[in-house]
N, C-alpha and C positions, 0 to 999 in steps of 0.2 A: 578394572581396578576401582576399588571403593573410594579412594580420594578423588579420582577424576569424576566419578558419579556424584559425589557430594558437591563438587564444584559446579557441575552442570545443573544440578537441582537448585543450588543457591542462585545461579544466574537466572534460571527460569523464574524463581520466586521474586527476584529483584525486578524483573520485567513486569510480573503480575502486580506487584505492590507499587509500581511507579505511578505517580499522580499524573493524569492526563492534562495537557495544556488546553484542552477544549472543554469548556463548561457546557454540559448538556442542558442545563436549565436556562442558559442565556437565550433570550428571545429577540435579540437585536438584529438578527439576520433577516434576509428577505425570503419569503416563501412564494414560489411561483404558483399561480393558479392553474396554469396549463403550459405544457411544453409542446410546441408545434414542430413537427417534422424534424428533419436533420439527422445526422449520423455522427459518429465519433470516428475519426481517422487518425491512426498513428502511422507515419511514413518514415521508414529508414531510421528507426530509433535504436540507439545503442546505449547501454547503461552498465555502470559498475558502481558498487558502493565505495565511497571515499576511503573507508577503512580497509577495503579488500580490493585494491586496484588490480590484483593478479587474477581475479575471478570475474569473467564476463557473464553478466546476467542476461542481457539482450544484445544481439548483434544484428543490425540491419532488420529489425522487426517491422513488418508491415501488417496492420490489422485494421479492419473496418467493422464497426459494430452498427448495424442498421437500426433505424428508429423503431422503437417498440420491442426490441429484442433484449433478452437477458442473457448475459454471458458469465459462465462460471468456469 
């Protein structure tokens, strides 16, 4: 249905046109010279978006990302 398609396209462009709250030219942050060891662990993570509480995104997610690895 074309009216639904127009609505979807309008919402996508609204997201694209939204101004980021992060200023990419701001240099006030800290830059680490080196990251040593370690890993990232998510243990028993559950998540739902506040606007869609009926849709479970993660339920009891456990994930380990080892040091030096890239995960996509």
